[in-house]
NUVOMI-679079 format. One line per field, with one value per residue (C-alpha): x, y, z; residue in three letters. Coordinates in pm, 1 decimal, padded with zeros to 6 digits, m for minus. Layout:
BEGIN
px (X;...)
py (Y;...)
pz (Z;...)
residu (ALA;...)
# end
This chain:
BEGIN
px (m00060.6;m00026.4;m00343.8;m00575.2;m00785.8;m00726.7;m00897.8;m00763.1;m00646.8;m00434.1;m00196.6;m00028.5;m00057.8;00179.1;00451.9;00455.2;00488.4;00787.0;00855.9;00591.9;00674.5;00461.1;00121.1;m00170.2;m00441.4;m00774.4;m01019.3;m01381.0;m01588.0;m01908.5;m01797.5;m01644.0;m01437.9;m01322.8;m00960.5;m00945.2;m01076.9;m00840.1;m00523.1;m00353.2;m00385.4;m00311.6;m00000.4;00119.3;00068.2;00250.3;00544.1;00557.9;00562.0;00832.4;01038.3;01036.9;01064.4;01296.3;01162.2;00860.2;00655.6;00301.6;00027.9;m00298.5;m00574.4;m00889.9;m01179.2;m01498.4;m01646.7;m01351.2;m01113.7;m01268.8;m01119.5;m00776.9;m00849.8;m00699.2;m01029.3;m01003.5;m00649.1;m00786.7;m01050.5;m00849.1;m00491.9;m00390.9;m00494.9;m00312.3;00002.4;m00012.9;m00063.1;00214.7;00446.2;00379.9;00437.1;00755.6;00920.1;00817.5;00792.2;00416.2;00222.2;m00132.4;m00374.2;m00727.1;m00961.3;m00986.7;m01309.0;m01479.0;m01353.7;m01481.8;m01835.5;m01812.6;m01655.5;m01312.2;m01036.6;m00691.4;m00538.0;m00749.5;m00540.8;m00208.3;00110.9;00154.2;m00169.7;m00148.7;m00465.6;m00521.6;m00764.0;m00948.0;m00892.9;m00989.5;m00749.6;m00473.1;m00532.2;m00522.1;m00193.8;m00037.7;m00172.8;m00039.7;00303.4;00259.9;00153.2;m00054.5;m00403.5;m00569.2;m00930.1;m01059.5)
py (00239.0;m00131.6;m00330.6;m00034.1;m00000.7;00329.2;00496.6;00562.1;00915.9;00772.5;00615.5;00949.1;01032.5;00740.4;00954.1;01156.5;00851.0;00637.6;00347.3;00076.5;m00293.7;m00297.0;m00190.9;m00417.2;m00257.3;m00437.3;m00377.7;m00492.8;m00302.9;m00405.0;m00214.6;m00451.5;m00164.1;m00018.8;m00129.7;00028.5;00356.7;00377.5;00219.1;00538.3;00708.9;00390.7;00320.3;00678.4;00654.5;00320.8;00466.4;00769.6;00541.4;00322.8;00625.6;00748.4;00401.1;00208.1;m00132.9;m00100.5;m00418.4;m00352.2;m00609.8;m00548.8;m00794.5;m00781.7;m01002.0;m00879.6;m00811.8;m00594.7;m00892.0;m01070.2;m00813.2;m00956.0;m01292.4;m01390.8;m01299.4;m00954.4;m00917.6;m00935.6;m00668.8;m00442.7;m00455.4;m00119.1;m00221.2;m00550.6;m00372.5;m00148.5;m00444.1;m00646.5;m00344.8;m00300.1;m00668.8;m00686.1;m00354.3;m00270.2;m00468.3;m00508.2;m00833.0;m00855.3;m01114.6;m01213.9;m01433.3;m01781.4;m01848.5;m01542.7;m01624.4;m01982.1;m01848.6;m01724.5;m02049.3;m01887.0;m02123.8;m02033.8;m02124.3;m01859.1;m01576.4;m01460.2;m01552.0;m01198.2;m01239.6;m01450.7;m01645.0;m01672.7;m01930.7;m01655.7;m01281.5;m01181.5;m01441.0;m01308.5;m00957.4;m01092.7;m01270.0;m00941.6;m00747.9;m01021.7;m00946.3;m00580.5;m00435.5;m00118.2;m00205.4;00029.1;m00038.0;00084.2)
pz (01450.4;01349.6;01380.7;01328.3;01018.6;00844.6;00551.5;00201.9;00288.6;00568.0;00314.6;00259.0;00631.6;00692.3;00536.9;00859.7;01083.0;01165.7;00933.0;00969.2;00943.9;00630.5;00499.0;00410.5;00198.8;00220.7;m00063.4;m00042.5;m00293.8;m00458.7;m00768.5;m01027.5;m01172.5;m00838.8;m00880.1;m01221.7;m01077.2;m00779.4;m00916.7;m01044.4;m00705.3;m00511.6;m00717.6;m00662.9;m00286.4;m00268.9;m00460.3;m00227.5;00075.7;m00074.2;m00170.8;00187.8;00344.7;00113.7;00014.2;00246.1;00202.3;00082.9;00038.9;m00143.0;m00051.6;m00260.4;m00155.8;m00314.4;m00658.5;m00769.8;m00738.5;m01036.5;m01277.4;m01183.8;m01347.6;m01681.2;m01846.6;m01688.8;m01822.3;m02176.1;m02116.5;m01884.0;m02010.7;m01859.4;m01509.6;m01540.2;m01660.7;m01353.1;m01116.8;m01280.9;m01269.8;m00896.8;m00837.9;m01046.5;m00958.1;m00603.9;m00284.7;m00338.1;m00331.0;m00465.6;m00328.0;m00421.1;m00220.0;m00367.3;m00179.1;m00326.8;m00676.6;m00643.2;m00588.6;m00948.9;m01077.8;m01112.6;m01004.1;m00872.2;m01207.9;m01381.2;m01231.3;m01377.0;m01192.4;m01053.4;m00854.5;m00538.6;m00466.8;m00092.1;00043.9;00233.9;00194.1;00550.7;00693.3;00467.0;00604.6;00960.6;00886.3;00777.9;01076.4;01306.8;01157.3;01256.4;00920.8;00927.7;00802.6;00550.9;00447.5;00113.8)
residu (MET;PRO;GLY;TYR;ALA;LEU;ALA;PHE;ASN;ASP;LEU;THR;ALA;LEU;LEU;ASN;GLU;LYS;ARG;PRO;VAL;GLY;VAL;VAL;ILE;GLU;ILE;THR;SER;GLY;ASP;PRO;LEU;TYR;LEU;LYS;LYS;ILE;MET;PRO;GLU;LEU;GLU;GLY;ASP;ILE;ARG;LYS;LEU;GLN;LYS;LYS;PHE;SER;LYS;LEU;PRO;VAL;ALA;ILE;VAL;SER;HIS;ALA;ARG;GLU;SER;LEU;ILE;LEU;SER;ASN;GLU;GLY;SER;THR;LYS;HIS;LYS;GLY;LEU;HIS;ARG;GLN;ILE;LYS;ASN;LEU;SER;ASP;ASN;THR;ASN;THR;THR;VAL;HIS;VAL;CYS;GLY;THR;TYR;ALA;SER;TRP;PHE;ASP;ILE;SER;ASP;SER;GLU;PHE;PRO;ASP;TYR;ILE;ASN;VAL;SER;PRO;ALA;GLY;PRO;VAL;GLN;VAL;ASP;ASP;TYR;THR;ASP;LEU;GLY;TYR;VAL;HIS;ILE;GLU;LEU)
# end
């Protein structure tokens, strides 16, 4: 299964597979509030996977309009979402990335993201790096 792009529903389908090396979840939505809408379900699915596959590494890579909500400015307006993201980052083996190139198009620099958000030079390259390591690729 590694290297194939799967859909959102396939996150829970992974529970029936053998342990993957890791999971990279690529998010490219035009909806600025998309992360806020999907985070409860996404967080639940990540926790289910990590319960079955102890310490399974998960990476979330956001590289479109929804990523801007993860900036420091977004943390003021969307405290609940940021608490969820920080909790995932601090308490599970989950890393959250945003695309620095995309953010720069909106004059948001790397330093304008909280420390629990990793700013990658290019989101698509970050996804490719994870898939090269054998991570299962999920597209949302």
